[in-house]
C-alpha positions as CSV (number, residue, x, y, z in Angstrom):
1,X,3.5,11.1,-1.6
2,X,6.8,12.8,-1.6
3,X,7.4,12.8,2.1
4,X,10.1,10.8,3.7
5,X,9.7,8.4,6.7
6,X,7.1,5.8,7.2
7,X,6.5,2.1,7.5
8,X,7.6,-0.7,5.3
9,X,5.0,-3.1,4.0
10,X,4.7,-6.1,6.2
11,X,6.1,-9.4,5.0
12,X,3.0,-11.4,6.1
13,X,1.1,-11.9,2.8
14,X,-2.4,-11.6,4.4
15,X,-1.6,-8.3,6.2
16,X,0.3,-7.0,3.2
17,X,-2.8,-7.6,1.0
18,X,-4.9,-5.6,3.6
19,X,-2.5,-2.7,3.3
20,X,-2.6,-2.7,-0.5
21,X,-6.4,-2.9,-0.4
22,X,-6.6,0.0,2.1
23,X,-4.3,2.2,-0.1
24,X,-6.8,1.9,-3.0
25,X,-4.2,2.9,-5.5
26,X,-4.5,2.0,-9.2
27,X,-1.9,1.9,-12.0
28,X,-2.1,1.7,-15.7
29,X,-1.1,-1.5,-17.4
30,X,-0.8,-2.2,-21.1
31,X,-2.4,-5.5,-21.9
32,X,-0.1,-6.1,-24.9
33,X,-2.9,-5.5,-27.4
34,X,-2.6,-1.7,-27.4
35,X,-5.2,-1.3,-24.6
36,X,-4.5,0.2,-21.3
37,X,-6.4,-0.8,-18.2
38,X,-6.4,0.1,-14.6
39,X,-5.2,-2.6,-12.1
40,X,-4.7,-2.6,-8.4
41,X,-1.2,-1.2,-7.6
42,X,1.3,-3.6,-6.1
43,X,4.6,-2.6,-4.4
44,X,7.5,-3.3,-6.8
45,X,10.1,-4.0,-4.1
46,X,10.2,-5.1,-0.4
47,X,11.7,-1.7,0.4
48,X,8.6,0.4,-0.4
49,X,7.0,2.3,2.4
50,X,3.8,4.0,3.4
51,X,4.4,7.6,4.6
52,X,3.5,8.2,8.3
53,X,1.1,10.9,7.2
54,X,-1.2,8.2,5.8
55,X,-1.8,6.5,9.1
56,X,-4.4,7.5,11.6
57,X,-3.6,8.1,15.3
58,X,-5.6,5.0,16.2
59,X,-3.4,2.9,14.0
60,X,-0.7,3.3,16.6
61,X,-2.9,2.3,19.5
62,X,-3.5,-1.2,18.1
63,X,-1.2,-3.6,16.3
64,X,0.1,-1.5,13.4
65,X,0.3,-4.4,11.0
66,X,-3.3,-5.4,11.4
67,X,-4.8,-2.2,10.0
68,X,-4.0,0.9,8.1
69,X,-6.2,4.0,7.6
70,X,-9.4,2.0,8.1
């Protein structure tokens, strides 16, 4: 997403894992033997954010860090 503004990934490892799972993003990774496979995307830094457009209105009515996009 090329929009600006959003929410940083939570520091709590369990909640962070839930966010990553909810995003359902894959990335290509070379296995070193000339084969490329798809793996679950992981944020590269602690400064990565999820754009506000990817949250549902209900996400703001309950603890934000406990859910994302259902």
